[in-house]
C-alpha positions as CSV (number, residue, x, y, z in Angstrom):
1,M,108.8,-72.8,120.6
2,I,107.9,-70.8,117.5
3,L,104.2,-71.0,118.5
4,A,105.0,-69.7,122.0
5,I,106.9,-66.7,120.5
6,I,104.1,-65.9,118.1
7,L,101.5,-66.1,120.9
8,I,103.6,-64.0,123.2
9,C,104.4,-61.3,120.6
10,C,101.3,-61.4,118.4
11,L,98.5,-61.9,121.0
12,P,99.1,-58.5,122.8
13,A,99.4,-56.7,119.5
14,G,96.2,-58.4,118.3
15,M,94.4,-57.5,121.5
16,I,95.5,-53.9,121.2
17,L,94.2,-53.8,117.6
18,L,91.0,-55.4,118.7
19,V,90.5,-52.7,121.4
20,F,91.2,-49.9,118.9
21,F,88.7,-51.5,116.5
22,A,86.1,-51.7,119.2
23,I,86.6,-48.1,120.2
24,G,86.4,-47.0,116.6
25,S,83.3,-48.9,115.8
26,A,81.6,-47.6,119.0
27,G,82.6,-44.0,118.0
28,A,81.2,-44.6,114.5
29,K,77.9,-45.9,115.8
30,T,77.6,-43.0,118.2
31,F,78.3,-40.5,115.4
32,R,75.7,-42.1,113.1
33,K,73.1,-42.1,115.8
34,G,73.9,-38.5,116.7
35,K,73.6,-37.5,113.1
36,R,70.2,-39.2,112.8
37,A,69.0,-37.6,116.1
38,Y,70.2,-34.2,114.8
39,A,68.3,-34.7,111.6
40,D,65.2,-35.7,113.5
41,F,65.4,-32.7,115.9
42,K,66.5,-30.1,113.3
43,P,62.9,-29.0,112.3
44,Y,62.1,-28.5,116.0
45,I,65.2,-26.5,116.6
46,N,64.6,-24.3,113.6
47,N,61.0,-23.9,114.7
48,L,62.1,-23.0,118.2
49,S,64.5,-20.3,117.0
50,D,61.6,-18.8,114.9
51,Q,59.3,-18.9,118.0
52,V,62.0,-17.2,120.1
53,A,62.4,-14.5,117.4
54,K,58.6,-14.0,117.4
55,A,58.5,-13.8,121.2
56,Q,61.3,-11.2,121.2
57,E,59.4,-9.2,118.6
58,K,56.2,-9.4,120.6
59,G,58.0,-8.4,123.8
60,M,59.5,-5.4,122.0
61,S,56.0,-4.5,120.7
62,F,54.5,-4.8,124.1
63,S,57.3,-2.6,125.5
64,D,56.7,0.0,122.9
65,R,53.0,0.0,123.6
66,G,53.7,0.4,127.3
67,Q,56.0,3.3,126.6
68,K,53.3,5.0,124.4
69,L,50.7,4.4,127.1
70,A,52.9,5.9,129.7
71,E,53.4,9.0,127.5
72,N,49.7,9.3,126.9
73,V,49.0,9.1,130.7
74,Q,51.6,11.8,131.3
75,E,50.0,13.9,128.6
76,I,46.5,13.4,130.2
77,Q,47.9,14.3,133.6
78,G,49.4,17.5,132.1
79,R,46.1,18.4,130.5
80,W,44.2,17.7,133.7
81,A,46.5,19.9,135.7
82,F,45.9,22.6,133.1
83,I,42.2,22.2,133.4
84,T,42.2,22.3,137.2
85,E,44.5,25.3,137.2
86,S,42.1,27.1,134.7
87,V,39.1,26.2,136.8
88,N,40.8,27.6,139.9
89,E,41.7,30.8,138.1
90,I,38.2,31.2,136.9
91,M,36.8,30.6,140.3
92,N,39.1,33.1,141.9
93,S,38.7,35.8,139.2
94,P,37.0,39.1,140.0
95,A,34.1,38.4,137.6
96,A,33.4,35.1,139.3
97,R,33.3,36.8,142.7
98,V,31.0,39.5,141.4
99,A,28.7,36.8,139.9
100,D,28.8,34.9,143.2
101,M,27.8,38.1,145.1
102,A,25.1,38.8,142.6
103,G,23.7,35.3,143.0
104,R,23.7,35.6,146.8
105,F,22.0,39.0,146.5
106,A,19.4,37.7,144.1
107,S,18.7,34.6,146.3
108,K,18.1,36.9,149.3
109,R,15.6,39.1,147.4
110,S,13.4,36.2,146.5
């Protein structure tokens, strides 16, 4: 009878303790393996963050170069517009008209 009472009372408590121990040991193994994996991958993670920082820096540099190129193109367009306007003014000036008429007159004389 005492054996039956001990088995009925202690067996469930022992099983519960065994389950808690199994869960704890599995958690500890998972923690250790995770810690090792993190230690293995840490150099790659640090290297990746450095590479991302370099990529961002290169992207910003490329963006700055593109902006400067756009500014230079706009400046060239402005200068070209000034040149074409100056040429048109020169071609329409009275001196140019007189020179044109003189050239025509000289070509007809020859």
